[in-house]
C-alpha positions, 0 to 999 in steps of 0.5 A: 500500500502506498503511503498516501493510500495508507493515510487515506485508508486511515492505516499505516504510518499516517494514522499510527503516528498521530499528530507527530507523524512518527520518526519523521516528525519535526516536533520535539524539543532541541530541534532548530527551526530549520530542521522543524520546518523542513521535516514538519508533517512528513509521514514515515518513509515508505520505500519507493514513495515520495517524501511528501505524497502528492495531493489527493483529489477526491470528493468521496472515498470508498466507504462500504458499511458504516461511515467510520474512518478518517476520510468519508467525504471531501468537504470534511477531510482529505489526506493532503490536509492531514499532513499540512495540518500536522505540519502547522500544528508541530510549528505552532506547538509550544516548545516545539512539541516537546514532552512538556508542551502539554496537549497536542496542537490540532490544526484545521486548514481553511480556504483563506485567512478570513475563512479561518478568522470567521470560523473562530468568531462565529463558532464561539459567539452567540447573540448576547455575547460580547467580543473585543476586537482591535480597532487597528487590525486587519482591514476586513475586521470592520466588515466582520464587526458589522456582521457580528453586530447584525447577529446580536453580538456586542462588539467592543474595540480598542487599540493594540498598543498599550494593552488597551483592550484590557479596558473593555474586557469585562463581561466579554466572551472572546478577546481577539488579538492581532499582534503585531497589528496590520498595518501599524505594527503595534504590539501588545503583551499576549500573556498579560492579556490572555491571563486577564481574559481567562480570569474573566472567563473569556477565550483568547484568539491571536492573529499570528499572520505577520509573525508566523509560528517561527516568530511567535507561538501564541499558544505558548503565551496562553492563547486558546486559538492561534489563527493565521492567513497562510496566504502570506509569509507562511507559504511565501510565494504569493500564489496560494490562498489559505488559512488555519486555526490551531488549538489545544482544546479538543472541544474548541477544535470540534466547534471550529471543525463543525463550522468549517463543515457547515460553511464549507470553506475548505482549501483545495488539495493542490493548495494544501500540498503547495503550502506544505511544500513551501513550509520547508523553506519557511525558516530560510525565507524568514531569516532573510526577509526579517534581516532585510526588513531590519536593514530597510528600517535602519536605512529609512530611519535616517531619511528626513521625509520619512515619519512614523517609521515602525518596525518592532525589531528596531531598538527605539521602536515603541513596541520593541520591549514587549516584542523582544520578550514574546517574539523570536523574529520580528517579521518582514513588514516595515511601515512609514509615512511620506509627506503626501499621497503624491509623494507616496505614489511617485515613490512606489512608481520609482521602485524597480525591485519592489512590486506595487501590490497588496498582501505581504510576506512573499519572497519578492518585496512588495509595497503599497499606499494603504490609504488607497483601500479606504479601510485603514485609519492611516495617512494618505502617504502611509506605506506598508512595505514587505521585505522579500528575499532579494540581496539586502544591498540591492533592496535597500539601494532601490528603496533609497534611490526611489526616495531620492527620485520621488522628491522632485 
């Protein structure tokens, strides 16, 4: 029996190994991030089979008799998802999944980051509940707020910086944290907020998109859910839409899984397989992109026309102290403001190594004037720049040259 067939049948290495997937698992204390990333979620080796089995395309599976076993219908589960979910769970696990990490992390993958966000919020909240959201978070959150309100859920908001969400936490059912925030890059103390929320009986979800599991592990900091868009740095090539929810509580996971079944916001097998393949280079990409972001931030710090520069890895950034305590890498995004909309547009037009595109986290650097979308409370000249994997001297040189050319 081939390894992919064994997984599909619920037998052999895939089932026996559980979330760790046996000897090929990346979980375990003492392993470096690169080792964990390249080994994450791989099944036990099978002679003559590929290291990572190819995508399984199936709407239904052979199912004689009672509907038991891991795979019954393609909307509910797929062997390709299983391997990816195990891989992400290993990377999100506190302490790298070592013996003292506590319960296994269970991960559910979705068609997009917004599908994952919606699954947590709408599976946990009911009419009459209260939820706390950041007022400086991802651009689609105001749309989520409108829908929650329409369902009779009270929505409170507060800024990410200064742990301001603490002030509106009493009586809430769920606290939603986004740290670093997108696009302003403020950081809050996840453990402090999680402890306060749990003391008040509230659940805690953290949007970990910008940091990735190699930069921050929310579950280790006390969160109940770690949620992210896999569209961005996790997969890193700008060619996949994906999201996930990671959790260590079986009942909470089951409720999110039920929501996924009802809504059907599932990833395709090819997207899941491409995402898993991309994880192998996550540590390499993160190292280069984080280093490039820091180099850009340091170069921009000396420019008179640049104001409001933010990067959590800069020692003089307002978020540096708490970020350095809870983050292992500071991310690939730098934000700053140019004097006007026209200056920002000229700057973007002058760039040659940076694509004018939305999203972030890809191996090719991108930048955009966020005000063009109209959903963020930012100045017209506000720029969100995502550092890619280009040579640092080339990337910094291109940005500085574009600043010079855009001045006239």
